[in-house]
N, C-alpha and C positions, 0 to 999 in steps of 0.2 A: 147628323149628316143632312137630314132633311132641312133643318133650319139653315144650314150653310147653302144648300142647293136652292132654297126658296122656290120661286116660281119655275125655275129650270128643272125641278124634280119631275115635271110633267112633260118634258121635252121628248120627242121621238127617240126611241132606243138607238136608232142609227147615229145619233149625235152624242152618245154616252161619253165617249172619250173627251170630246171638246167640252161638254157641259161639266164633267167632273174636274177637268184641268182648270177651267175658268173659275169655277166655284172655289176650288182649293187655293188658287192664286189670289182671288179676291179676299178670302178669309185670312190667308197668311199676311197679305198686305195690311189688313186692318189690325191684326194681332201685333205686327211689328210697329205700325204707326202709333198704336196705343201703348207701346212699351210694356206689353203684358207678357212677362217672362217668369211669372211665379207659378207655383204648383196649381193654383186655381185655374190656370189656362191649359193645363194638361189635357183635359177632355177635348177641348177645341183643337189642340194641336194633333191629337190622335185622330180626330175626324178629318183634318186636313191631310194627314198622312194616308188615311184610308181612301179618301177621294183621289189622291194622286196615284195610289196603287191601282185603284179601279180604272182610272183613265188610261194608264199604261197597259194594264191587262186587257182592257177592251180594245185598245188600238192594236195590240199584238194579235188578237184573235180576229179582228175585222179588216185589217189592212189587206188590200188586194195584192199589193206588191211589197217587196222588201224596201224599196225606195220610199214608199208611202210611210211605212213604219219608221224608217230612219228619219224622215222629215218630221214626223210628229214627235219623236223622241228628242231630236235637236231643239225643236221649238219649245217643247215642254221644259227641258233643262234650261234653255235660255230665259224663258219667262220667270221661272222660279229663282234662277240664279241672279237675275237682274233685281228682283225684289230684295233679296238678301243684301246685295251690294249697295243698293240705294238706301236701305233702312238701317243697316247695322254698321 
């Protein structure tokens, strides 16, 4: 996961949700672009899944309002959904 986060691993904790979502999307995009669908890519896919989970978990715990959480959830689903639609 640290490799996927790269320099963003040192970002301020208040940006955890955004950083994790962005890193997960970037890694998923690369995985799909490279057509890496074999078992060898499973560890990377698991890291992407974990980062996505962390992003949504952090957002649920740190959002000041329900509207903020809903906005983050919609945007996250849209970002990841668009990657899938574009690449698959």
